[in-house]
N, C-alpha and C positions, 0 to 999 in steps of 0.2 A: 895662638898666633897673635903677634903684636898688632895693634890697631892700624898702624901705618902700612904694614905689610898687607893687611886685608884690603885697604884702600887701593894700594898699588895693583893687587891682583884683580880687583874689579875694573880698574882702568885698562889693564892688559886684556881682560876678557871682552871689554867693549871696543878697544882700538884694533885688536888683532883681526876680528871678523870684518871690520870696516876696511882695514888695509888690504885684506885678501880680496874683498869685493872690488875695490878700486883697481887692484892689480889684474883681476880677471876682466874687468871692463876695458882696461887699456889693451889687454891682449886680444880681446874680442874685436875692439875697434881697429887694431892693427890688421887683424885677419880680414875684416870688412874692406879696409882700404886697399888691401892687396887684390881684391876682386874688382875694384873700380878701374876701368880701362882709361877713361879720360876724366880728370877731376875739374877742369876749367873749360868754360865756353864763353867766348866773346861774340856778341851778336848785335845786329842792327835790323831795321826794317826800312828798305829803300822806298816803299810806298808812302811812308810817313813824310818823306821829303817832298811829296806832292801835296798832301793834306794831313796835318797833324791832329792832335786831340782837340784843339780849339779851332773853330771855323775861321778861315782866313789865314791860319798859321801853318807853316811847315815845321816838322820836327826833325832835327839832326841828332839821332839817338846813338848812344853807346851803352850796351848792356853787358853785365858780367854775371855769370852763374858759377857758383862754387859748390862742388859735391862734398857733403859731409860724411855720408855713409851711402851704401848702395840704395838706400830708400829715401834719403833726405838731401835737399840742396837749398842753398840760399841764393836769391837772385835780386839784383838791384840795377837801376839804370839812371842815367843822367842825360838830359836832352836840351839842346838849345832850340828855342822857337823863333823862327824868322818868317818872312813873307811866304805864304803858300802860293802855289801855281793854280790849283783848281778853284775856280769861283772867287778868287781873292778880289779882283777888281769889281765884280758884281756886288760882293758883300760890302765893299767900301762905299759904293753908291747907296746901298740900302741903309747903312748905319749912319753915315754923315748926311745931315740935312742939305748942306752945300758941298757937293763932291770936291774932294781935295786930290790934286794930281800927284803930289809927292807925300807919301805916307810911309813912315818907318814902322817896322814890326820887330819887337824884341820881347824875349821872355825865356822861361826855363820850365823844365818838368823833371820831377824826381819820382821814382817808383821803388817799392820794396815788396818782395814776395817770398814765400816759403813753399817749396815743392815737396810733395809726398809721392814718390814713385811707387806704383802698385806692384811692379814686377821685380823690385829690388835690384835694378840694374841701371841706376842713375849714371850719367844723365841721359839715358836712352829709354824710351817707352812711355806708357800712359802715366799720367800724374794728376793729383788734385792740388790746387794752389790758391790759398788766400792771397789777395793782392790789394795794395793800396797805392794811390798816386796823388800827387799835388802838382797842379799846373798854374802858371801865371803868365799872362801875356799883355802887352801894352801896344796899342796902335796910336801913333801920334803924328801930327803934322810936322814936317821937317822945318817949316818956317816958324812955327810957334809951338814947340813940343811941351811946354809947361802949362799952357792954358787951353789947348785944343787936343784932347786925347780920349781914348776909351781903354779901359782895362777889363780883363776877364780873369776870374779865379775859379778853377775847377778842382774839386776834391772828390775822389772816387774810392769806394771800398767794395770789393767784389769777391765772390767765391767762384773759382774756375776749374774746369777740367781740360786737359789737353794731351797732346802727343808730341814728343820730340824724337826725331830719328837722326842717327848719325850715319851718313853715307860714307862708305869706305873708312869707317871708324875715324872720320876727320871732319867732314862737313855737316853742320847741324842745321836742321829745319824744324822749327818749333811752331805749332798751331794750337790755339786755345780758344775756348768760349766760356763765358760766365755771365752771371747776373748779380746785381747788388744795388748799392745806394750811391747817389751822387748829390752834390751841392754845387751848382753853377751860379756864379755871381758876376753881373756886369755893372759897370759904372762908367760915367763919362762926363766931360766938361767941354764947353765950347760948342762947336757946330756938330752936335750929335742928336740923334733921335731920342725921345723920352724913354723908349724901350728898345735899346740896341740889340737885345737878344731875341732869337727866334722863339716862338711859343714852346717848341719841343724842349728847349733848354730848361724850362721850369719844371719838367717832369722829374721827380726824384729817383726814378728807377733807371739804373745803369745797365745797358747791354754791352758786354765786353767781348769783342771779337778781334783777334789779332794774330799776327805771325811775325817771326823773327828768323833771320838766317845768319849763320856765322861759322866760326872755326872752333873745334874742340882740341884741347891739348893737355 
């Protein structure tokens, strides 16, 4: 057999099994996705509008979950941070040495997570979920926003377990709990206390308890 024919034969023997494997994987993936009832979930947490991840801030959150297979899903969220309702005025008095009557709150939060559904019926059922988030908030005087302000930066990485249920195969309720690591940093300028953060903010252990509600489609 000529040398080049031998090389071509070896290439064929290598490529053909790989091609068959990929074809089989695509076929299996298609069968998996036929089992998935709802592939997308849009969620939010109305309670976060009262008090968000940073003390004194509310979060207006939109979250999207995309089912990849009956056992796996990707989840991400984007939130705007504004003035919170619960304890916001009290916290302003605590943080600023001279209370400021008009304070603006602005910031954002982004999260990313990967869900492993144990019952292979995503997006419904028990799941395990590594989760990471980044939050940034700024409180500043309306009269002098560039020289009188406080900022907060929160970074969290947690491992979670939870349960998501689809009511009437349409309405999603998602509950989860987890533990992990956090790094909370506060800084400020102008009429602020030397230590604007509460003592508990310096503890590196993150306890993650949450819920979201939404629509599956």
